[in-house]
TORZA-527808 format. One record per residue (C-alpha): residue in three letters; x, y, z. Coordinates in steps of 0.1 Angstrom, whole numbers, always signed. Layout:
BEGIN
SITE   rest       x       y       z
SITE    ALA       X       Y       Z
...
***
This chain:
BEGIN
SITE   rest       x       y       z
SITE    MET     -49    -137    -336
SITE    THR     -67    -169    -340
SITE    THR    -104    -172    -334
SITE    PRO    -100    -196    -304
SITE    ALA     -76    -171    -288
SITE    ASP    -100    -143    -294
SITE    ALA    -128    -162    -276
SITE    LEU    -105    -172    -247
SITE    LEU     -93    -136    -243
SITE    ALA    -130    -123    -243
SITE    ALA    -139    -149    -217
SITE    THR    -109    -138    -196
SITE    ALA    -120    -102    -199
SITE    THR    -155    -110    -187
SITE    ALA    -142    -129    -157
SITE    LEU    -118    -101    -148
SITE    THR    -146     -74    -149
SITE    PRO    -168     -77    -118
SITE    SER    -203     -63    -123
SITE    THR    -213     -31    -105
SITE    GLY    -237     -52     -84
SITE    ALA    -209     -75     -73
SITE    LEU    -188     -46     -63
SITE    GLN    -217     -30     -45
SITE    ALA    -221     -62     -25
SITE    MET    -184     -63     -17
SITE    SER    -186     -27      -5
SITE    GLU    -215     -35     +18
SITE    ARG    -196     -65     +32
SITE    PHE    -166     -42     +37
SITE    ARG    -187     -19     +58
SITE    ASP    -201     -48     +78
SITE    GLU    -165     -60     +85
SITE    ILE    -156     -25     +98
SITE    ALA    -185     -26    +122
SITE    ARG    -174     -61    +134
SITE    GLY    -139     -50    +139
SITE    LEU    -149     -19    +159
SITE    ALA    -171     -41    +180
SITE    GLY    -143     -65    +187
SITE    SER    -164     -94    +173
SITE    GLY    -138    -107    +149
SITE    GLY    -138    -103    +111
SITE    SER    -110     -98     +86
SITE    LEU    -107     -60     +92
SITE    LYS     -86     -54    +123
SITE    MET     -96     -18    +130
SITE    LEU     -65     -13    +151
SITE    PRO     -62     +18    +173
SITE    THR     -33     +40    +163
SITE    PHE     -32     +65    +192
SITE    VAL     -24     +92    +166
SITE    ARG     -41    +126    +167
SITE    GLN     -48    +148    +137
SITE    PRO     -23    +176    +133
SITE    ARG     -35    +212    +140
SITE    GLY     -13    +225    +112
SITE    ASP      +9    +247    +134
SITE    GLU     +34    +221    +145
SITE    ARG     +70    +232    +139
SITE    GLY    +105    +222    +146
SITE    GLN    +131    +195    +137
SITE    VAL    +123    +158    +141
SITE    MET    +137    +126    +128
SITE    PHE    +119    +100    +107
SITE    LEU    +123     +64     +99
SITE    ASP    +103     +47     +71
SITE    TRP    +105      +9     +68
SITE    GLY     +80     -14     +52
SITE    GLY     +97     -33     +24
SITE    THR    +129     -39      +6
SITE    TYR    +140      -2     +11
SITE    GLY    +139     +21     +41
SITE    ARG    +146     +58     +47
SITE    ALA    +160     +75     +77
SITE    GLY    +163    +113     +80
SITE    ILE    +157    +146     +96
SITE    ALA    +128    +169     +87
SITE    ALA    +119    +204     +96
SITE    LEU     +82    +214    +100
SITE    SER     +75    +251     +93
SITE    GLY     +42    +255    +111
SITE    ASP     +23    +264     +79
SITE    GLY     +19    +230     +63
SITE    ARG     +54    +226     +49
SITE    VAL     +77    +197     +57
SITE    GLN    +113    +199     +44
SITE    VAL    +137    +170     +45
SITE    GLU    +171    +183     +57
SITE    ARG    +191    +151     +56
SITE    GLU    +183    +115     +47
SITE    GLU    +197     +81     +39
SITE    VAL    +181     +53     +19
SITE    PHE    +190     +17     +29
SITE    GLU    +182     -16     +13
SITE    PHE    +177     -52     +24
SITE    SER    +186     -84      +5
SITE    ASP    +164    -114      +1
SITE    GLU    +185    -131     +28
SITE    ASP    +178    -102     +52
SITE    LYS    +141    -109     +48
SITE    MET    +145    -143     +65
SITE    ALA    +171    -132     +92
SITE    PRO    +167    -128    +129
SITE    PRO    +150     -94    +138
SITE    GLU    +181     -82    +156
SITE    HIS    +201     -83    +123
SITE    VAL    +175     -62    +105
SITE    PHE    +172     -37    +133
SITE    ASP    +209     -33    +135
SITE    THR    +209     -23     +98
SITE    ILE    +181      +2    +105
SITE    ALA    +199     +16    +136
SITE    ALA    +231     +21    +116
SITE    ALA    +213     +43     +91
SITE    VAL    +196     +63    +119
SITE    ALA    +229     +67    +136
SITE    ARG    +246     +80    +105
SITE    VAL    +218    +105     +99
SITE    ALA    +219    +117    +136
SITE    GLY    +256    +124    +132
SITE    ARG    +281    +126    +161
SITE    ASP    +258    +144    +185
SITE    ARG    +249    +119    +212
SITE    VAL    +235    +145    +237
SITE    THR    +207    +165    +220
SITE    ARG    +174    +146    +224
SITE    ARG    +159    +138    +191
SITE    PRO    +123    +126    +188
SITE    LEU    +117    +101    +160
SITE    GLY     +86     +92    +140
SITE    PHE     +87     +55    +130
SITE    ALA     +66     +45    +100
SITE    TYR     +64      +8    +103
SITE    SER     +44      -4     +73
SITE    PHE     +38     -40     +83
SITE    PRO      +8     -52    +103
SITE    ALA     +11     -43    +140
SITE    ARG     -10     -39    +171
SITE    LEU      -3      -6    +188
SITE    GLU      -7      -6    +226
SITE    ARG      +2     +31    +228
SITE    ILE     +17     +58    +205
SITE    ASP     +52     +44    +210
SITE    ARG     +46      +7    +214
SITE    ALA     +38     -16    +184
SITE    ILE     +35     -53    +186
SITE    ALA     +44     -70    +153
SITE    LEU     +18     -92    +137
SITE    SER     +25    -115    +107
SITE    LEU     +47     -99     +81
SITE    THR     +37     -94     +45
SITE    LYS     +53     -85     +12
SITE    GLY     +77    -115     +12
SITE    TRP     +92    -109     +46
SITE    ARG     +97    -139     +70
SITE    LEU    +118    -127     +99
SITE    GLN    +124    -153    +125
SITE    ALA    +104    -150    +157
SITE    LEU     +92    -114    +152
SITE    ASP     +56    -119    +159
SITE    GLY     +45    -106    +193
SITE    ARG     +76     -84    +198
SITE    ASP     +76     -46    +202
SITE    VAL     +93     -31    +171
SITE    VAL    +100      +1    +190
SITE    GLU    +119     -18    +217
SITE    LEU    +138     -37    +191
SITE    LEU    +149      -4    +175
SITE    ALA    +158     +11    +209
SITE    ASP    +180     -19    +217
SITE    ALA    +197     -17    +183
SITE    LEU    +204     +20    +188
SITE    ALA    +218     +13    +222
SITE    ARG    +242     -13    +208
SITE    ARG    +256     +16    +187
SITE    GLY    +258     +40    +216
SITE    VAL    +229     +61    +203
SITE    ARG    +207     +68    +234
SITE    ASN    +195    +103    +226
SITE    VAL    +172     +92    +197
SITE    ALA    +139     +79    +210
SITE    VAL    +107     +69    +191
SITE    SER     +80     +93    +201
SITE    ALA     +54     +78    +177
SITE    VAL     +50     +47    +155
SITE    ALA     +24     +45    +128
SITE    ASN     +20     +28     +94
SITE    ASP     +22     +44     +60
SITE    THR     -16     +49     +57
SITE    VAL     -17     +69     +89
SITE    ALA     +13     +88     +78
SITE    ALA      -3     +98     +45
SITE    LEU     -35    +109     +63
SITE    ALA     -15    +130     +88
SITE    LEU      +6    +146     +62
SITE    LEU     -24    +157     +41
SITE    THR     -42    +171     +72
SITE    TYR     -10    +190     +81
SITE    ARG      -7    +205     +47
SITE    VAL     -44    +215     +45
SITE    ARG     -46    +229     +80
SITE    GLY     -13    +247     +76
SITE    ARG     -31    +268     +50
SITE    ASP     -64    +270     +69
SITE    ARG     -65    +262    +106
SITE    HIS    -103    +256    +104
SITE    ALA    -102    +231     +75
SITE    PRO    -116    +196     +82
SITE    PRO     -89    +169     +84
SITE    ALA     -84    +141     +59
SITE    ASP    -107    +112     +65
SITE    ILE     -88     +83     +49
SITE    GLY     -52     +74     +43
SITE    LEU     -48     +49     +14
SITE    ILE     -17     +31      +1
SITE    VAL     -18     +13     -32
SITE    GLY     +17      +1     -39
SITE    THR     +35     -31     -32
SITE    GLY      +7     -37      -7
SITE    THR     -25     -19      +1
SITE    ASN     -42      -7     +32
SITE    GLN     -65     +20     +46
SITE    ALA     -65     +41     +78
SITE    ALA     -96     +61     +86
SITE    ASP    -106     +88    +111
SITE    MET    -135     +73    +130
SITE    GLY    -144    +104    +149
SITE    GLY    -147     +96    +186
SITE    LEU    -131     +62    +181
SITE    GLY     -99     +78    +167
SITE    ILE     -78     +70    +137
SITE    ARG     -79     +33    +130
SITE    ASN     -57     +11    +109
SITE    LEU     -81     -12     +90
SITE    GLU     -55     -36     +77
SITE    SER     -78     -36     +47
SITE    GLY     -54     -58     +26
SITE    ASN     -67     -87     +48
SITE    PHE    -103     -82     +38
SITE    ASP    -114    -117     +28
SITE    ALA    -149    -114     +14
SITE    VAL    -136    -114     -22
SITE    THR    -139    -151     -32
SITE    ASP    -171    -144     -51
SITE    LEU    -149    -122     -74
SITE    TRP    -121    -147     -79
SITE    VAL    -110    -161    -112
SITE    PRO     -92    -194    -111
SITE    CYS     -57    -179    -109
SITE    ASP     -68    -159     -78
SITE    ALA     -76    -191     -60
SITE    ALA     -44    -207     -72
SITE    LEU     -23    -176     -61
SITE    ASP     -38    -176     -27
SITE    ARG     -31    -213     -24
SITE    ASP      +4    -212     -37
SITE    VAL     +19    -182     -20
SITE    GLY     +36    -193     +12
SITE    GLU     +38    -159     +29
SITE    PRO     +12    -145     +35
SITE    ALA      -4    -179     +41
SITE    PRO     -35    -191     +22
SITE    GLY     -66    -172     +33
SITE    VAL     -46    -142     +45
SITE    GLN     -44    -108     +27
SITE    ARG     -68    -120      +1
SITE    PHE     -78     -85     -10
SITE    GLU     -42     -74     -12
SITE    LYS     -35    -104     -34
SITE    MET     -60     -91     -60
SITE    ALA     -53     -54     -58
SITE    ALA     -17     -46     -48
SITE    GLY     +14     -42     -69
SITE    HIS     +33     -71     -55
SITE    TYR      +8     -95     -71
SITE    LEU      -6     -79    -103
SITE    GLY     +24     -89    -125
SITE    GLU     +21    -124    -112
SITE    ILE     -16    -126    -120
SITE    VAL      -8    -115    -156
SITE    ARG     +20    -141    -158
SITE    ARG      -4    -168    -147
SITE    LEU     -31    -157    -172
SITE    VAL      -5    -158    -200
SITE    THR      +6    -193    -191
SITE    ASP     -30    -205    -188
SITE    LEU     -39    -191    -222
SITE    ALA      -7    -206    -237
SITE    SER     -19    -240    -225
SITE    ARG     -52    -237    -244
SITE    CYS     -44    -219    -276
SITE    PRO     -13    -209    -298
SITE    VAL     -10    -174    -284
SITE    PHE     +18    -170    -259
SITE    ARG     +29    -206    -264
SITE    SER     +65    -198    -270
SITE    TRP     +66    -176    -238
SITE    THR     +61    -203    -212
SITE    ALA     +98    -212    -207
SITE    ALA    +108    -176    -201
SITE    LEU     +77    -170    -178
SITE    GLY     +78    -202    -160
SITE    SER     +90    -189    -126
SITE    PRO     +65    -176    -100
SITE    PHE     +68    -138     -98
SITE    GLY     +90    -138    -128
SITE    PHE     +70    -109    -144
SITE    ASP     +72     -76    -125
SITE    THR     +42     -54    -121
SITE    ALA     +64     -24    -131
SITE    ASN     +63     -40    -166
SITE    LEU     +26     -34    -168
SITE    SER     +31      +4    -163
SITE    ARG     +57      +4    -191
SITE    ILE     +35     -15    -214
SITE    GLU      +5      +7    -208
SITE    ALA     +27     +38    -214
SITE    ASP     +40     +24    -247
SITE    ARG     +28     +45    -277
SITE    SER     +53     +32    -302
SITE    PRO     +42     +17    -335
SITE    GLY     +36     -20    -331
SITE    LEU     +44     -17    -294
SITE    SER     +81     -18    -302
SITE    GLU     +90      -6    -267
SITE    THR     +71     -35    -253
SITE    GLU     +89     -58    -277
SITE    ARG    +123     -46    -263
SITE    LEU    +111     -51    -228
SITE    LEU    +100     -87    -235
SITE    ARG    +133     -95    -253
SITE    GLY    +150     -84    -221
SITE    ILE    +134    -112    -202
SITE    GLY    +139    -138    -230
SITE    VAL    +106    -135    -248
SITE    GLU    +101    -132    -286
SITE    SER     +67    -118    -294
SITE    SER     +44    -110    -323
SITE    THR     +25     -77    -325
SITE    GLU      -8     -96    -317
SITE    GLU      +7    -112    -286
SITE    ARG     +20     -78    -274
SITE    GLN     -15     -63    -279
SITE    ALA     -30     -92    -260
SITE    LEU      -5     -88    -232
SITE    ARG     -14     -51    -229
SITE    THR     -51     -61    -228
SITE    LEU     -45     -85    -200
SITE    GLY     -25     -59    -181
SITE    ARG     -53     -34    -184
SITE    LEU     -79     -58    -173
SITE    VAL     -59     -68    -142
SITE    VAL     -50     -33    -132
SITE    THR     -85     -19    -139
SITE    ARG    -100     -47    -117
SITE    SER     -75     -36     -90
SITE    ALA     -86      +0     -92
SITE    ARG    -123     -10     -90
SITE    LEU    -117     -31     -60
SITE    ILE     -99      -2     -43
SITE    ALA    -129     +20     -52
SITE    ALA    -154      -5     -37
SITE    ALA    -133      -8      -5
SITE    LEU    -131     +30      -2
SITE    LEU    -169     +32      -6
SITE    GLY    -173      +6     +22
SITE    THR    -154     +28     +46
SITE    PHE    -173     +59     +36
SITE    ARG    -206     +41     +40
SITE    HIS    -196     +37     +77
SITE    ILE    -183     +73     +81
SITE    ASP    -210     +91     +61
SITE    PRO    -236     +66     +48
SITE    GLY    -253     +91     +25
SITE    LEU    -221    +107     +13
SITE    ALA    -237    +140     +22
SITE    SER    -203    +158     +29
SITE    SER    -171    +164     +11
SITE    HIS    -142    +141     +21
SITE    ARG    -104    +140     +15
SITE    ILE     -85    +108      +8
SITE    ALA     -47    +109     +11
SITE    VAL     -33     +84     -14
SITE    ASP      +3     +72     -19
SITE    GLY     +20     +42     -33
SITE    SER     +40     +30     -63
SITE    LEU     +10     +15     -82
SITE    TYR     -12     +45     -77
SITE    GLY     +15     +69     -87
SITE    GLY     +33     +48    -113
SITE    TYR      +6     +32    -135
SITE    PRO      -7     +56    -161
SITE    ASP     -40     +71    -149
SITE    TYR     -46     +47    -120
SITE    HIS     -62     +77    -103
SITE    GLY     -87     +79    -132
SITE    LEU     -95     +42    -129
SITE    VAL    -103     +46     -92
SITE    ARG    -123     +77     -99
SITE    ARG    -144     +60    -126
SITE    GLY    -149     +31    -103
SITE    LEU    -164     +54     -77
SITE    GLU    -186     +71    -103
SITE    ASP    -198     +36    -114
SITE    LEU    -207     +28     -78
SITE    VAL    -223     +60     -65
SITE    GLY    -228     +82     -95
SITE    PRO    -207    +113    -106
SITE    GLU    -224    +138     -82
SITE    ARG    -216    +119     -50
SITE    ALA    -182    +107     -64
SITE    ASP    -172    +143     -68
SITE    ARG    -175    +147     -30
SITE    LEU    -147    +122     -25
SITE    HIS    -114    +139     -32
SITE    LEU     -85    +116     -40
SITE    GLU     -53    +136     -33
SITE    PHE     -19    +121     -42
SITE    VAL      +6    +128     -14
SITE    LYS     +38    +115     -30
SITE    GLU     +65    +100      -6
SITE    SER     +41    +107     +23
SITE    THR     +54     +79     +46
SITE    ALA     +86     +96     +58
SITE    LEU     +72    +131     +59
SITE    GLY     +40    +119     +75
SITE    ALA     +60    +101    +102
SITE    ALA     +78    +133    +109
SITE    VAL     +44    +151    +113
SITE    ILE     +32    +124    +136
SITE    ALA     +63    +127    +158
SITE    ALA     +59    +164    +160
SITE    VAL     +22    +160    +170
SITE    ALA     +32    +134    +197
SITE    ARG     +59    +158    +210
SITE    GLN     +35    +186    +215
SITE    ASN     +10    +163    +233
SITE    THR     +35    +150    +258
***
């Protein structure tokens, strides 16, 4: 690679590697925003009540679940054993098109209700409680009433804001003649992950402490946290906005250019979540191409916003072939001819962007724990799920090393990150079972 390219890549690496001090400052601001949200004095962290109780671990029986928070959804029936196990007995996956994402809400909920009806079968008499994992921002007014806030992840449903998504689902089910299925609990994916881990742990040991935090790092990112007497709260941490000190120019441009979420909204998510990391890399590539020979022939193929998927970063990082030949094939598939040096530079950029994401996630986690347990004197469990966390090679290790950098190995060892794969649907079933026992 040419010397100017080396210098530019080194400068990019420096810009994409926030100092420990800068991350510590972000973590402190995150804690401050938690306090503001809990006090009702504004701020970017919503700290929304969820009305969800921690499982005891002995909940049992059959419940329905619905998981929707993106392009795909799942509806099904699960059985809880009472000893920490949740078994899916029947399920259906459904998908939305780009056109659906801009449709009237009734159209979308009719699609969801159709899947629920097919899973429920012909029985229209037996009452079936349903746990609804609604993984978009919402303000819960009770365990079975969720008022939609602004959508994220590319969704722009017409006139959804301010409407109760549980009522919309009930109306859609009624249109299909399904009146024996009723939402007993609605929660987002972070709360579902937290509840599922608690159920599994307490199923083995009734006296075990519950999980403290539910964390999603996938297309989007968010946290839920057990705040003791204040209950389990949905932070809507993707909206944390005190990140501009850590921006590089493409972060500011991305925030400005993306129409939904609007500029100034979901700023943390735009730096850390899977929906955006491939786009950040694409913008870095095109910027470098404008200033040096490297990547110059790529610009036509990578000219469209969001034309480079984050999943590519996982494939590139996993490539152990000589000369990154697997990466070469991947790039040819999107119309890019590349040299070995360019492929190595692309992998470097991907690593920098993903590592920054993991360190930001670590700093935000630390901000939450600084509120829950300021001295990190106790052991804590973090239930984690999401396609980025589970799909990018050793993302777990990157977050772990971020925590060690911020608090040292000894205290970081008290924070147990536990991957609970596909937790949203199963966690929704657990939450429904808990709600059924408490009614």
